[in-house]
C-alpha positions in Angstrom: 9.4 -2.5 -32.9 6.8 -3.5 -35.7 4.1 -5.8 -34.9 4.5 -5.3 -30.9 1.9 -3.9 -28.7 1.7 -3.0 -25.0 -1.0 -4.2 -23.1 -1.8 -1.5 -19.9 -3.3 -2.9 -17.1 -6.8 -1.4 -16.1 -7.7 1.6 -14.9 -9.1 2.9 -11.4 -12.5 4.0 -12.1 -14.2 4.6 -8.4 -13.0 4.9 -4.7 -15.1 4.3 -1.9 -14.1 5.1 1.6 -16.7 3.5 4.0 -16.8 3.7 7.7 -18.2 0.7 9.6 -18.8 -0.8 13.3 -18.8 -4.2 14.8 -19.7 -5.6 18.4 -16.7 -6.3 20.7 -17.0 -7.7 24.2 -16.0 -5.7 27.0 -12.4 -7.2 26.4 -9.6 -5.9 28.8 -5.9 -4.8 27.9 -4.0 -2.2 30.1 -5.4 0.7 27.9 -8.6 0.0 29.9 -11.2 -2.0 28.4 -13.1 -2.4 24.9 -16.1 -0.8 23.8 -19.1 -1.9 22.9 -18.6 -1.2 19.1 -14.7 -0.9 17.2 -14.7 1.0 14.3 -12.7 0.0 10.7 -12.5 1.6 7.3 -13.4 0.0 4.3 -11.3 0.7 0.8 -13.3 -0.6 -2.6 -11.6 0.2 -5.7 -13.2 -0.7 -9.3 -11.1 -0.5 -12.8 -12.3 -0.1 -16.3 -12.5 -4.2 -16.5 -15.4 -3.9 -13.9 -13.5 -6.1 -11.0 -13.9 -4.6 -7.9 -10.7 -4.6 -5.0 -11.3 -4.7 -1.0 -8.7 -2.9 1.7 -9.4 -2.4 4.6 -7.9 -0.5 7.6 -8.6 1.2 11.6 -10.7 3.2 12.4 -12.0 6.5 13.0 -13.1 9.7 11.5 -9.1 11.1 11.2 -8.3 8.2 9.1 -11.6 8.0 6.5 -10.7 11.8 6.3 -7.1 10.9 5.5 -8.0 8.2 3.2 -10.6 10.5 1.1 -7.9 12.8 0.0 -5.7 9.7 -1.4 -8.7 9.8 -4.0 -6.5 12.2 -6.4 -3.7 10.0 -6.0 -5.9 6.5 -6.8 -8.2 7.4 -9.2 -6.7 7.2 -13.2 -3.9 5.0 -12.1 -3.5 1.7 -13.9 -3.8 -1.0 -11.1 0.1 -2.3 -12.6 1.1 1.2 -11.4 0.2 0.1 -7.5 4.1 0.6 -6.2 4.5 4.5 -7.4 0.7 5.4 -6.5 1.6 4.1 -2.7 5.0 6.0 -3.4 3.7 9.1 -4.0 0.9 9.2 -1.2 3.3 8.2 1.7 5.2 11.8 0.1 2.2 13.6 -0.7 2.3 14.6 3.8 -1.2 13.9 3.6 -0.1 10.4 6.2 0.7 11.0 9.4 3.9 12.0 10.8 5.9 9.6 12.7 6.6 11.1 16.4 9.6 8.8 16.7 8.4 7.1 19.7 6.0 4.8 17.8 3.7 2.7 20.7 6.5 2.4 23.2 3.8 3.6 26.1 1.2 2.2 24.2 -0.9 5.4 24.3 -3.5 4.5 21.6 -4.3 8.1 21.0 -0.5 7.9 19.4 -2.2 5.1 17.2 -1.8 7.9 14.2 1.5 7.8 14.2 1.7 4.0 13.6 -1.6 2.7 11.6 -0.5 3.1 7.3 -3.9 4.3 6.3 -2.7 3.5 2.9 -2.2 -0.3 3.5 -5.8 -0.6 2.6 -5.4 1.0 -0.8 -2.3 -0.9 -1.1 -4.8 -4.2 -0.6 -7.2 -3.2 -2.6 -4.9 -2.2 -5.3 -3.3 -5.9 -5.1 -6.5 -7.6 -4.9 -7.4 -5.8 -8.7 -4.0 -6.9 -9.9 -4.4 -10.3 -9.2 -8.0 -10.8 -10.3 -6.0 -9.5 -13.7 -3.5 -11.7 -13.6 -5.4 -14.4 -12.2 -3.0 -15.3 -9.3 -3.5 -14.8 -5.6 -2.4 -11.9 -3.7 0.7 -13.5 -1.9 2.0 -14.5 -5.2 2.2 -10.7 -5.9 4.2 -10.0 -2.8 7.7 -10.5 -1.8 9.6 -14.0 -3.8 5.5 -14.8 -4.2 3.7 -18.0 -2.5 5.4 -19.6 0.4 2.6 -21.8 2.2 -0.7 -22.8 1.2 -1.8 -22.2 5.3 -1.4 -20.1 8.0 -1.4 -21.1 11.6 -2.9 -18.5 13.9 -3.3 -18.3 17.5 -6.2 -18.1 19.7 -5.8 -14.5 21.4 -7.4 -15.0 24.9 -9.0 -11.8 27.3 -10.1 -11.3 30.4 -13.2 -9.8 30.3 -15.0 -7.8 32.3 -18.8 -8.0 33.4 -20.8 -6.1 31.0 -24.0 -6.0 33.0 -21.9 -3.6 35.2 -22.1 -0.9 32.9 -25.4 0.8 30.8 -23.6 0.4 27.6 -25.0 -1.7 24.5 -22.7 -4.5 25.0 -23.7 -7.3 22.8 -25.6 -10.5 25.0 -25.1 -14.3 23.2 -25.9 -15.9 26.4 -28.5 -17.7 24.6 -26.4 -18.6 21.3 -26.2 -22.2 20.9 -22.3 -21.8 20.2 -20.5 -22.3 23.0 -17.8 -20.7 21.9 -20.4 -17.5 20.9 -21.6 -17.7 24.8 -18.5 -17.8 26.2 -16.8 -14.3 24.4 -18.9 -11.8 26.2 -18.8 -13.9 29.6 -17.0 -12.1 32.7 -13.5 -13.9 32.3 -11.0 -13.1 35.5 -9.7 -15.7 36.7 -7.2 -18.2 36.1 -10.0 -21.5 35.9 -12.0 -18.6 33.6 -9.1 -17.7 31.1 -8.9 -22.1 30.9 -12.1 -22.6 30.1 -12.2 -19.5 27.4 -9.2 -21.0 25.7 -11.0 -25.1 25.9 -14.1 -23.2 24.3 -11.7 -21.7 21.5 -9.6 -25.0 20.8 -12.9 -26.8 21.1 -14.2 -24.4 17.7 -10.9 -23.3 15.8 -8.5 -26.1 16.9 -5.2 -23.7 17.9 -2.1 -25.3 19.1 -1.3 -21.5 20.0 -2.3 -19.3 22.3 -1.6 -15.6 23.9 -3.0 -14.1 27.1 -3.4 -10.1 26.9 -1.9 -8.8 30.1 -1.4 -5.6 31.7 -5.3 -6.3 34.0 -4.1 -8.0 36.7 -0.5 -8.0 39.0 2.1 -9.9 37.0 2.1 -12.3 39.3 -1.7 -12.9 39.4 -1.4 -13.0 35.5 1.5 -16.0 35.6 -1.2 -18.2 37.4 -3.5 -18.1 34.9 -0.6 -18.5 31.9 0.9 -21.7 34.5 -3.1 -22.7 34.3 -3.0 -23.0 30.8 0.3 -24.9 30.0 -1.4 -27.2 32.8 -4.6 -27.7 31.3 -2.9 -28.2 27.4 0.6 -29.5 27.8 1.3 -29.6 24.3 0.1 -25.7 23.7 2.4 -23.0 23.0 1.8 -20.4 25.4 2.9 -16.2 25.6 1.2 -13.1 27.1 1.3 -9.8 26.1 1.1 -7.0 29.1 1.9 -4.7 26.5 5.1 -3.1 28.7 3.3 -2.4 31.6 6.0 -4.3 33.8 9.1 -2.3 34.9 12.5 -4.0 34.2 12.2 -5.7 37.8 8.9 -6.7 37.4 9.0 -9.0 34.6 12.4 -10.5 35.1 10.5 -11.7 38.3 7.8 -12.5 36.8 9.0 -14.6 34.0 12.5 -16.3 36.0 11.6 -19.9 36.2 9.3 -19.9 33.2 10.9 -21.6 30.7 8.9 -24.6 29.3 5.8 -22.7 30.2 6.0 -19.1 28.3 7.5 -19.8 24.3 7.5 -16.4 24.3 6.5 -13.3 25.8 5.4 -10.0 24.2 6.5 -7.1 25.3 6.7 -7.2 29.0 8.6 -4.2 29.5 9.6 -1.0 27.8 10.8 2.6 28.2 12.2 3.2 31.9 14.4 5.9 33.7 15.6 7.1 30.8 15.9 4.2 28.5 14.4 3.1 25.2 12.4 0.0 25.1 15.1 -1.7 22.8 17.1 -0.8 25.7 15.2 -2.9 28.1 13.8 -5.6 26.4 17.6 -6.1 25.7 18.5 -6.4 29.4 15.0 -8.6 29.7 16.7 -11.2 27.6 19.9 -11.0 28.7 18.3 -11.7 32.8 15.5 -14.5 31.4 17.1 -16.2 28.4 13.2 -16.3 26.7 12.6 -15.8 23.4 10.5 -12.0 22.9 8.4 -11.0 20.7 7.1 -7.2 19.9 4.8 -4.9 18.4 6.0 -1.6 20.4 9.6 -0.9 19.6 10.2 -1.8 16.4 6.8 -0.3 14.3 9.1 1.3 11.4 12.5 0.8 10.0 14.7 2.9 11.5 13.6 1.5 15.4 14.4 -2.4 13.4 17.7 -0.8 12.9 18.0 0.0 16.4 16.3 -3.2 17.9 18.3 -5.2 15.7 21.6 -3.9 17.0 20.6 -4.3 20.6 19.2 -7.6 19.7 16.4 -7.0 21.8 13.7 -9.3 20.4 13.5 -12.7 18.5 10.3 -11.8 17.1 8.6 -8.7 15.3 4.9 -9.1 14.6 5.0 -7.0 11.6 1.1 -5.9 11.1 0.5 -4.8 7.6 -1.4 -1.7 9.5 2.0 -0.3 10.6 4.5 -1.3 7.5 2.0 -1.8 4.8 1.5 -5.6 3.1 5.1 -5.4 1.1 6.7 -4.0 3.7 5.6 -6.3 5.5 7.2 -9.2 3.5 10.3 -7.5 2.9 10.4 -7.4 7.4 9.9 -11.4 7.0 12.8 -11.6 4.5 15.3 -9.7 6.5 14.0 -11.4 10.0 14.5 -14.8 7.9 18.0 -13.9 6.8 19.5 -13.1 10.5 17.8 -16.0 11.8 15.0 -14.4 13.4 11.3 -14.8 13.6 8.2 -12.9 12.0 5.1 -12.5 13.5 1.8 -10.3 12.9 0.1 -8.4 15.7 -3.8 -7.8 15.3 -6.0 -5.1 16.4 -10.2 -5.8 16.3 -10.7 -6.6 12.7 -13.4 -7.7 9.8 -13.1 -10.5 7.0 -10.7 -8.3 4.9 -8.4 -7.5 7.1 -8.2 -11.5 8.1 -7.6 -11.9 4.3 -5.2 -8.9 3.6 -2.9 -11.1 7.0 -3.2 -14.4 5.0 -1.6 -13.5 2.5 0.6 -11.3 4.1 2.0 -14.5 6.1 1.6 -16.2 3.3 4.4 -14.5 1.5 6.5 -14.4 4.2 9.7 -17.4 4.6 11.1 -19.2 7.1 9.4 -20.8 10.1 7.1 -18.2 11.0 5.0 -18.0 14.1 1.3 -18.2 14.7 -0.2 -15.0 13.5 -2.2 -12.7 15.8 -5.8 -12.2 15.1 -8.5 -10.9 17.0 -11.0 -12.0 14.2 -12.4 -15.2 16.6 -14.1 -12.3 19.0 -15.7 -11.1 15.8 -16.7 -14.1 14.2 -20.5 -13.9 12.5 -19.7 -10.6 11.4 -19.0 -11.1 8.1 -19.2 -8.3 5.3 -17.8 -10.9 2.6 -19.8 -13.9 1.4 -17.0 -16.3 1.5 -14.9 -14.7 4.3 -11.8 -16.9 5.6 -12.1 -19.4 8.3 -10.2 -20.8 11.1 -10.1 -24.7 11.2 -7.8 -26.7 12.8 -5.6 -23.9 14.2 -5.2 -22.2 10.3 -6.1 -21.0 7.6 -6.1 -22.2 4.1 -5.2 -19.3 1.2 -7.9 -19.5 -1.1 -7.7 -21.3 -4.7 -8.7 -17.8 -5.9 -7.2 -15.1 -7.7 -6.6 -11.4 -5.8 -7.6 -11.8 -1.9 -10.2 -15.0 -2.8 -13.3 -12.6 -1.0 -16.8 -11.2 -2.8 -17.9 -7.8 -0.5 -21.4 -8.4 0.9 -22.8 -4.7 0.2 -26.0 -5.1 2.4 -24.2 -6.6 5.2 -21.2 -3.7 4.2 -23.9 -0.7 4.8 -25.5 -2.1 7.5 -22.5 -1.8 9.5 -22.0 1.9 8.4 -25.2 2.7 9.7 -24.1 1.2 13.1 -21.1 3.5 13.0 -23.6 6.3 11.8 -25.3 5.8 14.9 -22.2 6.3 17.4 -21.6 9.1 19.6 -17.8 8.9 19.0 -16.3 7.3 16.6 -12.7 7.5 17.9 -11.4 4.3 20.2 -11.3 5.4 24.5 -11.1 2.3 26.2 -11.0 4.8 29.3 -14.9 5.6 28.8 -16.0 1.8 29.9 -13.4 2.2 33.0 -15.1 4.6 34.7 -18.0 2.2 35.4 -15.4 -0.5 37.2 -12.8 2.7 38.7 -14.6 6.1 38.9 -11.7 8.9 37.6 -9.6 5.6 35.8 -7.0 7.4 34.0 -4.3 5.0 32.0 -1.1 4.5 32.9 1.4 2.8 31.2 3.2 1.0 34.0 -0.3 0.2 36.0 -2.6 -2.4 34.7 -5.7 -1.4 34.3 -7.5 -3.1 37.4 -4.1 -1.9 39.9 -5.3 1.3 41.3 
């Protein structure tokens, strides 16, 4: 057509993959005890307009190498063509294969089968495209921005005494901030869990809380749940034992908890030849409690079977498992079916927090409060204008792209910390040796029950 010209979008000129590490507490889960440091991989894309796009995903050398292998698929591509780029990456054979089990038994060595490293690239592309179009990332996902703020929950953990180890856990005992002090302190009783929750509520304004279980016997953990509800009658309380309980145990622990537990996350898992989806269906039938999962549904095929069995009410569709676009598509389907979307979390920095917030802002319906570990990493910002939790919510930035700007000085310091580590792979069994010599992971035994 005469007089018609088509303007292309900017082209990717450079891609950096920067492994980083941050400080953690001796948080307890079914998998053991968190190490003093956690690791992540940062992706930084630059385009021909001079803009920078950011992404973040799980840590470790294997994922860093996988991200490096994607460079030839990314550099030279227009940012407007990002969907095709992600599709080519997923079809390249370079991504980790799916063993079909997902994380039904929570073996952290199998995370490579569910983590989609290319999500960090997707995020960086979307960040660039949002800046080019002067739109927030959430406006580019699904049917566009659905909400201006995203509610988050207070993620509560049992914490072991770091002084029982010679590992370099951070010490914040002299910090003037009550939450910063408490998040590094031994927390092993219902009373201490309540104190932790009240400190988190005071600092961040949470209305919803989730206790990470799988540490003590279920009846002990239910004492903590009841104590939380008694201390905060208006709060929404849930628990996540990561499938540690048998079906019989889970039913016994959770019967009569209506009005106390808002939902229970992955109370049980595979047993006696039945899949986690089948067992969770039986749990729901027996207790009539709402059930959430990030273990029995981590891909589309599992979503089909889980939905067919009515095994859940809430899918915690972590973008690192589903991609950002896929997570929003899951939310759209769940909303049409009368079910609920939520977001699972792992230890992360503020780039992931922004990725989660924009994904949640694009999801339709009455979503559940978003998981985030960010409060355990608060103060370690890799961006100059990291999002903050206020009144239990995060406001979607009124800015293009992700709405955050990288602080390269902090990134490189986090990279220096990473390079000082002896091992970059997560292994929660190491710290457990100080508590229980010879400790080994068992998907059906809480970590302190040996």
